[in-house]
ROGUSE-65853 format. One line per field, with one value per residue: residue number from 1; x, z, y of N, C-alpha, C in turn; residue in three letters. Coordinates in pm, 1 decimal. Layout:
seq <- c(NUM_...);
n.u <- c(X_...);
n.w <- c(Z_...);
n.v <- c(Y_...);
ca.u <- c(X_...);
ca.w <- c(Z_...);
ca.v <- c(Y_...);
c.u <- c(X_...);
c.w <- c(Z_...);
c.v <- c(Y_...);
type <- c(ALA_...);
END
This chain:
seq <- c(1_2_3_4_5_6_7_8_9_10_11_12_13_14_15_16_17_18_19_20_21_22_23_24_25_26_27_28_29_30_31_32_33_34_35_36_37_38_39_40_41_42_43_44_45_46_47_48_49_50_51_52_53_54_55_56_57_58_59_60_61_62_63_64_65_66_67_68_69_70_71_72_73_74_75_76_77_78_79_80_81_82_83_84_85_86_87_88_89_90_91_92_93_94_95_96_97_98_99_100_101_102_103_104_105_106_107_108_109_110_111_112_113_114_115_116_117_118_119_120_121_122_123_124_125_126_127_128_129_130_131_132_133_134_135_136_137_138_139_140_141_142_143_144_145_146_147_148_149_150_151_152_153_154_155_156_157_158_159_160_161_162_163_164_165_166_167);
n.u <- c(1997.7_1823.2_1720.1_1375.9_1264.8_1039.4_1026.0_1192.5_1077.2_805.6_566.0_377.1_464.3_566.0_812.8_845.4_582.6_470.0_630.2_559.8_285.9_296.9_423.4_230.0_18.2_128.5_157.7_-111.6_-217.8_-87.3_-161.0_-443.9_-564.7_-471.0_-595.5_-867.9_-899.8_-891.4_-831.0_-1093.5_-1262.3_-1547.5_-1607.7_-1677.7_-1914.6_-1893.4_-1638.7_-1460.3_-1418.0_-1271.2_-1049.0_-940.5_-873.9_-683.1_-496.6_-425.8_-330.5_-161.7_123.1_218.0_135.2_271.2_528.3_535.8_506.4_747.0_932.3_869.4_923.1_1192.9_1290.7_1217.2_1374.5_1627.3_1624.0_1598.9_1831.1_2032.1_1927.1_1919.0_1712.8_1490.0_1604.6_1640.2_1373.6_1269.7_1434.8_1365.9_1097.0_1137.0_1251.6_1033.8_841.4_978.9_983.6_707.0_666.1_810.6_659.5_406.8_472.4_494.1_308.7_134.2_-72.1_-38.3_195.2_106.7_-90.9_1.1_-25.3_-35.6_177.7_252.7_96.3_120.4_-2.1_-154.5_-261.2_-600.9_-641.0_-404.5_-396.2_-387.2_-628.4_-778.9_-1083.2_-1220.6_-1111.3_-1153.5_-1231.8_-1197.8_-1330.6_-1285.7_-1409.8_-1338.8_-1376.6_-1377.6_-1170.9_-1064.7_-973.2_-879.2_-862.1_-711.4_-874.8_-737.5_-488.4_-556.1_-648.3_-417.8_-284.5_-492.4_-531.7_-505.5_-326.2_-379.9_-386.4_-645.6_-816.0_-702.3_-723.0_-647.3_-698.0_-824.2_-830.6_-1012.2_-1154.2);
n.w <- c(3122.7_3017.3_2700.4_2617.1_2635.6_2527.4_2537.2_2745.5_2966.5_2974.1_3138.1_3026.5_2789.1_2679.5_2567.5_2534.9_2538.3_2321.6_2116.2_2111.7_2053.5_1798.4_1656.5_1682.6_1546.4_1288.2_1224.4_1226.2_1015.3_808.4_810.4_807.2_539.5_404.4_541.6_500.6_218.2_98.2_-131.0_-272.2_-58.5_99.0_94.9_316.0_261.3_410.3_529.1_316.3_165.2_362.0_389.1_132.8_134.1_339.7_214.2_4.1_128.7_319.8_268.3_293.0_547.8_711.3_647.5_759.9_1028.8_1054.6_1030.7_1258.2_1463.1_1420.8_1498.7_1769.9_1851.2_1807.8_1993.1_2235.0_2261.0_2451.6_2676.2_2783.8_2804.4_2681.8_2435.6_2334.1_2311.6_2139.3_1917.0_1844.7_1778.9_1570.3_1378.5_1334.4_1231.2_1006.6_858.4_815.8_660.6_429.5_346.4_297.0_84.9_-116.6_-359.4_-258.7_-352.4_-624.8_-644.9_-561.4_-750.3_-1034.3_-1374.0_-1648.4_-1890.3_-2164.1_-2317.6_-2441.8_-2719.6_-2839.8_-3107.4_-3085.9_-3143.4_-3070.9_-2801.9_-2480.1_-2265.2_-1950.1_-1858.7_-1669.9_-1686.0_-1697.3_-1927.3_-2030.4_-2280.5_-2545.0_-2811.4_-3078.6_-3350.3_-3526.1_-3435.1_-3196.6_-2863.3_-2606.3_-2256.8_-2000.2_-1696.2_-1464.8_-1509.4_-1522.4_-1265.8_-1116.6_-1208.2_-1237.9_-1415.5_-1761.5_-2003.4_-2338.7_-2702.4_-2922.4_-3213.2_-3325.7_-3126.9_-2799.3_-2510.0_-2186.5_-2010.1_-1756.8_-1454.0);
n.v <- c(3599.9_3315.2_3176.1_3106.4_2777.2_2561.4_2281.6_2205.9_2335.2_2287.4_2098.9_1942.7_1832.7_1529.0_1347.2_1067.8_966.8_1107.6_1011.1_737.5_759.9_880.0_673.4_469.9_591.2_615.0_345.1_269.3_428.4_312.2_39.1_38.7_99.4_-128.2_-332.0_-283.7_-266.1_-531.6_-793.1_-988.1_-956.6_-830.3_-486.7_-222.1_32.0_254.1_250.6_221.5_470.9_609.3_443.2_464.5_735.7_733.7_571.9_738.8_978.6_881.8_846.9_1113.0_1182.8_996.7_1072.8_1329.1_1253.8_1118.4_1326.9_1479.0_1290.6_1256.4_1504.3_1496.3_1278.4_1385.0_1595.9_1458.0_1318.1_1315.1_1194.8_874.8_668.0_789.1_835.5_575.9_486.1_684.3_641.4_379.0_420.2_595.5_423.6_249.3_427.1_514.8_276.9_248.1_474.9_406.5_184.1_300.2_461.0_283.5_117.8_-126.6_-284.7_-276.6_-419.2_-669.1_-736.2_-723.7_-629.7_-861.8_-802.2_-864.9_-1079.6_-1415.4_-1593.2_-1890.6_-2106.8_-2222.2_-2491.5_-2616.6_-2603.2_-2738.2_-2822.9_-2888.9_-3058.8_-2908.0_-2653.4_-2308.1_-2049.3_-1712.0_-1522.5_-1287.3_-1092.3_-882.7_-674.4_-894.4_-1054.7_-1294.0_-1362.1_-1585.1_-1621.7_-1795.4_-1853.0_-1921.7_-1805.6_-1534.0_-1507.3_-1495.4_-1263.0_-1078.1_-874.4_-843.0_-697.4_-626.3_-647.3_-636.8_-699.4_-472.9_-281.9_-152.8_-342.3_-442.6_-730.1_-871.0_-1000.0);
ca.u <- c(1868.0_1828.4_1604.5_1263.9_1267.5_914.5_1046.4_1255.1_999.5_666.5_544.3_280.3_530.4_626.8_870.9_819.5_442.0_450.2_696.9_477.4_162.2_330.3_448.2_100.2_-58.6_189.1_120.6_-254.7_-241.3_-29.2_-233.8_-587.5_-607.5_-440.1_-694.1_-1000.4_-898.7_-839.0_-894.0_-1192.3_-1330.1_-1648.8_-1566.6_-1785.7_-1929.9_-1858.0_-1495.2_-1379.6_-1365.6_-1166.7_-929.5_-881.8_-810.7_-561.0_-402.7_-379.4_-256.4_-72.6_265.2_249.1_113.6_382.0_648.1_528.1_536.9_890.2_1004.2_846.9_994.9_1336.3_1317.3_1210.0_1493.0_1743.6_1613.9_1612.5_1947.8_2115.4_1862.6_1934.0_1586.8_1409.6_1673.6_1611.0_1233.3_1255.3_1502.4_1282.3_979.8_1186.7_1264.5_899.2_778.1_1050.2_931.8_570.7_679.7_849.5_547.1_300.8_519.3_492.8_173.6_135.7_-170.1_22.9_292.7_33.9_-169.3_60.4_-82.7_47.4_196.4_268.4_52.0_152.4_-119.1_-132.9_-388.0_-689.2_-626.7_-284.6_-406.7_-428.8_-706.7_-852.0_-1227.8_-1272.0_-1045.4_-1244.7_-1172.1_-1267.5_-1297.7_-1328.4_-1406.8_-1346.4_-1343.5_-1355.8_-1059.3_-1102.5_-869.4_-929.6_-769.5_-739.5_-911.9_-630.2_-384.4_-609.8_-659.6_-288.9_-252.9_-615.9_-542.1_-425.1_-322.1_-372.3_-435.7_-744.1_-884.0_-639.8_-752.3_-593.4_-803.2_-785.6_-913.9_-1013.2_-1283.2);
ca.w <- c(3106.0_2917.2_2610.5_2650.6_2570.2_2568.9_2563.8_2875.6_3075.5_2974.3_3203.7_2949.6_2677.0_2717.3_2444.1_2525.7_2503.0_2185.7_2025.1_2101.3_1983.5_1656.8_1599.0_1673.3_1439.4_1159.9_1200.6_1193.0_882.3_713.2_809.6_784.2_401.5_367.4_606.9_442.1_73.8_75.3_-245.3_-247.0_67.3_86.3_158.5_370.2_190.8_504.5_556.4_194.5_137.5_460.3_354.4_12.6_176.4_412.3_113.1_-75.6_207.5_412.9_250.6_343.9_692.3_774.4_630.2_863.9_1155.3_1053.3_1057.9_1398.9_1549.2_1405.8_1585.5_1908.7_1875.7_1817.8_2118.7_2351.4_2238.2_2571.9_2776.5_2729.1_2790.8_2579.2_2308.5_2287.3_2268.6_2020.7_1804.4_1803.0_1711.2_1443.9_1285.1_1300.7_1144.5_877.6_786.4_772.5_551.0_310.2_303.3_239.2_-42.4_-212.1_-389.2_-227.2_-437.0_-756.9_-633.5_-551.1_-869.8_-1148.3_-1499.0_-1740.9_-1992.5_-2301.7_-2321.4_-2560.5_-2760.7_-2924.5_-3172.1_-2999.6_-3173.4_-3006.3_-2658.7_-2398.3_-2150.7_-1874.5_-1872.5_-1577.5_-1705.6_-1741.8_-2014.1_-2054.1_-2419.1_-2593.0_-2957.1_-3121.1_-3492.1_-3590.0_-3374.8_-3065.4_-2773.9_-2486.7_-2145.2_-1893.4_-1571.1_-1367.6_-1535.2_-1482.6_-1119.8_-1060.2_-1243.9_-1226.8_-1528.2_-1877.9_-2105.9_-2466.0_-2822.4_-2984.7_-3323.0_-3348.6_-3013.2_-2669.1_-2417.9_-2058.5_-1973.2_-1612.2_-1404.6);
ca.v <- c(3537.9_3208.8_3179.7_3018.6_2646.7_2497.5_2139.1_2190.9_2391.4_2243.3_1970.1_1865.6_1766.3_1402.8_1292.0_924.7_948.6_1159.6_917.6_617.1_796.1_897.7_540.3_402.0_656.0_577.2_204.7_266.2_487.1_217.7_-88.4_55.8_72.8_-266.7_-416.9_-260.4_-291.8_-665.4_-858.2_-1092.8_-930.0_-725.8_-363.3_-141.2_160.0_360.2_248.8_226.3_606.0_642.0_364.9_524.6_861.8_696.8_522.4_853.5_1077.3_812.5_878.6_1246.8_1182.2_925.5_1155.5_1433.5_1185.6_1088.6_1452.6_1514.0_1196.0_1285.1_1620.3_1449.3_1195.1_1474.0_1671.3_1370.4_1233.5_1306.6_1110.0_739.9_595.5_856.0_816.4_440.6_482.7_769.8_576.1_265.4_477.8_649.5_311.5_202.0_526.6_510.7_159.5_282.6_571.2_330.5_100.4_383.7_515.4_173.4_71.6_-269.2_-352.1_-291.4_-527.8_-795.3_-764.0_-655.4_-681.0_-938.7_-700.8_-909.3_-1219.0_-1496.2_-1669.2_-2008.6_-2145.0_-2299.5_-2634.6_-2670.7_-2577.3_-2852.6_-2777.9_-2990.6_-3041.5_-2807.1_-2524.0_-2202.6_-1948.4_-1586.6_-1488.2_-1155.6_-1079.0_-743.6_-655.8_-1023.7_-1126.8_-1349.1_-1412.6_-1652.5_-1607.4_-1892.4_-1786.7_-1943.0_-1704.9_-1403.6_-1507.1_-1454.9_-1124.5_-1001.0_-781.9_-878.9_-592.9_-697.3_-579.3_-724.4_-632.5_-341.6_-193.7_-191.8_-383.9_-498.3_-843.9_-892.7_-1049.5);
c.u <- c(1877.0_1704.4_1499.5_1271.6_1143.1_929.8_1100.5_1163.8_857.6_653.9_447.0_344.9_603.4_681.5_841.5_676.5_414.8_512.9_612.0_345.6_186.7_353.5_316.8_16.0_-3.2_156.0_-25.1_-281.1_-182.7_-115.6_-380.5_-628.3_-579.8_-542.7_-830.9_-1003.5_-833.1_-907.8_-986.7_-1262.3_-1429.1_-1602.3_-1689.0_-1793.2_-1895.1_-1706.6_-1409.0_-1331.8_-1256.8_-1036.9_-860.9_-814.5_-681.1_-454.4_-342.7_-289.3_-158.6_74.7_304.3_234.1_229.4_513.6_651.0_559.3_686.2_972.4_990.9_925.6_1146.1_1375.5_1315.4_1333.3_1617.8_1742.7_1641.9_1735.7_2032.1_2056.4_1850.2_1800.5_1498.5_1471.5_1642.0_1468.1_1213.4_1320.9_1422.4_1159.0_1019.2_1199.3_1127.9_832.4_847.8_1002.8_790.4_574.5_718.2_733.3_438.8_343.1_526.7_348.5_172.3_41.3_-116.7_125.9_222.2_-32.1_-114.4_2.8_17.8_61.1_198.5_226.3_91.1_31.1_-77.4_-265.7_-469.3_-672.3_-507.2_-287.6_-456.4_-498.3_-769.0_-1001.2_-1282.9_-1199.7_-1146.2_-1167.1_-1261.6_-1230.5_-1353.2_-1313.9_-1424.2_-1297.7_-1304.4_-1240.6_-1100.8_-978.2_-937.6_-821.4_-804.6_-765.9_-803.9_-516.5_-432.3_-619.7_-529.5_-263.7_-370.7_-636.3_-450.7_-435.6_-299.3_-413.0_-525.1_-816.8_-830.9_-662.5_-682.5_-710.2_-740.5_-883.5_-900.5_-1145.5_-1297.1);
c.w <- c(2994.4_2829.2_2653.3_2569.9_2614.8_2600.1_2703.8_2989.4_3082.2_3039.3_3123.9_2831.9_2728.5_2590.9_2426.0_2479.0_2360.0_2083.9_2003.4_2028.2_1833.8_1588.6_1582.1_1560.3_1302.1_1125.1_1157.8_1052.3_773.1_699.4_770.1_638.6_357.5_425.9_539.6_294.8_47.8_-46.0_-199.6_-112.6_44.2_162.3_202.4_295.3_281.3_524.6_432.0_160.9_235.6_429.1_230.9_44.9_251.6_315.7_33.7_4.1_306.4_393.8_308.5_495.6_762.3_759.0_733.5_1000.8_1165.9_1085.2_1204.5_1490.5_1536.9_1493.1_1732.4_1942.5_1890.0_1949.7_2240.3_2341.4_2364.1_2679.5_2722.1_2704.5_2682.1_2441.2_2250.5_2235.1_2141.8_1898.7_1752.6_1727.2_1575.9_1339.7_1241.3_1203.0_1008.9_794.4_734.3_655.6_422.4_257.4_238.0_107.8_-151.0_-234.2_-375.2_-319.5_-578.3_-755.6_-629.4_-683.0_-987.7_-1276.7_-1577.3_-1865.6_-2135.8_-2312.8_-2451.6_-2591.8_-2850.3_-2992.6_-3081.8_-3021.2_-3100.5_-2854.1_-2585.2_-2273.8_-2080.4_-1888.4_-1783.0_-1587.8_-1761.2_-1824.9_-2017.0_-2196.1_-2452.0_-2744.3_-2990.7_-3264.9_-3558.9_-3533.8_-3233.7_-2991.2_-2655.6_-2379.6_-2039.4_-1761.6_-1465.3_-1386.3_-1492.8_-1330.7_-1054.2_-1085.9_-1222.0_-1343.5_-1640.0_-1976.3_-2239.9_-2578.7_-2894.3_-3092.4_-3347.7_-3236.8_-2887.8_-2578.0_-2286.1_-2028.5_-1823.7_-1574.3_-1259.0);
c.v <- c(3434.3_3216.5_3077.2_2890.5_2570.0_2349.2_2118.7_2235.3_2338.8_2106.7_1884.1_1792.1_1643.4_1337.5_1143.7_898.8_994.5_1064.8_793.7_645.0_815.5_763.1_464.4_461.0_617.9_432.4_196.3_318.1_398.2_93.0_-71.6_33.9_-70.5_-363.2_-404.6_-301.2_-426.9_-725.9_-970.4_-1076.6_-816.8_-601.8_-283.2_-8.7_276.8_368.3_262.1_367.7_649.2_568.8_422.7_657.5_833.8_646.7_638.4_947.1_1014.4_843.3_1014.5_1252.6_1112.0_1001.5_1267.6_1373.1_1157.3_1213.8_1491.0_1420.8_1215.3_1403.9_1579.2_1366.3_1281.5_1550.5_1583.3_1280.9_1215.6_1215.5_968.5_671.0_657.8_837.6_679.1_432.3_564.9_706.2_457.1_315.4_537.1_539.1_259.2_298.8_531.9_392.4_186.6_380.5_500.8_247.5_185.3_448.0_408.2_131.2_-79.6_-345.1_-372.0_-403.3_-663.2_-832.8_-686.0_-714.6_-764.6_-852.1_-748.5_-1055.9_-1287.8_-1584.1_-1784.6_-2040.5_-2237.8_-2449.2_-2696.1_-2654.3_-2701.2_-2800.1_-2897.9_-2960.6_-2931.7_-2672.4_-2423.3_-2101.6_-1825.9_-1547.6_-1351.0_-1154.2_-931.9_-734.4_-788.1_-1104.4_-1171.3_-1395.8_-1477.1_-1646.6_-1711.4_-1818.9_-1806.5_-1842.5_-1566.1_-1395.7_-1463.9_-1307.0_-1029.9_-905.9_-832.1_-763.0_-661.4_-602.6_-678.5_-647.1_-492.4_-241.0_-244.4_-228.1_-430.1_-610.4_-866.3_-956.4_-1016.4);
type <- c(MET_THR_PRO_PHE_ASN_PRO_VAL_ALA_THR_SER_SER_SER_PHE_ARG_PRO_ARG_ARG_VAL_SER_LEU_LEU_LEU_ALA_ALA_PHE_ALA_ILE_ALA_ILE_THR_ILE_PHE_PRO_LEU_TRP_ILE_ILE_GLN_PRO_PHE_LYS_MET_GLN_SER_SER_ARG_LEU_LEU_PRO_LEU_ALA_LEU_ALA_ALA_PHE_ARG_PHE_GLY_PRO_TRP_ILE_THR_LEU_ALA_CYS_LEU_ILE_VAL_ILE_ALA_CYS_ILE_ALA_ALA_LYS_SER_PHE_ARG_LEU_ARG_ARG_GLN_ARG_ILE_ILE_ALA_SER_ALA_CYS_LEU_LEU_VAL_ILE_ALA_ALA_CYS_THR_LEU_ILE_THR_HIS_THR_ASN_VAL_PHE_GLU_LYS_MET_PHE_HIS_PRO_ALA_GLY_ASP_PRO_ALA_PHE_VAL_PRO_ALA_ALA_SER_LEU_ALA_LEU_ALA_ASP_ASN_ASP_ALA_LEU_LEU_SER_ALA_THR_LEU_ASN_GLY_GLU_THR_HIS_ALA_TYR_PRO_VAL_LEU_GLU_ILE_ALA_TYR_HIS_HIS_VAL_ILE_ASN_ASP_ARG_LEU_GLY_GLY_GLU_SER_ILE_VAL_ALA_THR_TYR);
END
């Protein structure tokens, strides 16, 4: 008597379909937060919590998808067509896993860590250059908006305190 093998005997298990569904789900869980949490775009109060949850749990979800697709690829290795589809889906899900394990927003908007300052008298500004200034404990720093627009966050020390300049 041969042992029971649900993959071999079940007519409802379709490795090709499961592989494609897992790949589609991994792509969706990767792209959804990136699509919703776009800079300078109004976010929906209904979709933002879902996007943040997908951003938080996406790495674990895609990792689980990667493990499942690896098992499917190993099981279907003997069947050429299923092996090709499972391998392609494995690569897609692996890429999604890598992307979700990387904080894309941190890469896009990294803080300027050590700003350099010059005296205001030696600064050459155009008439339309905008500045953001902060004063704390008698000390004032001005930040060019064009520089903040690139970094979005300036970590600084002002008046003996650590501050973050942003807009």
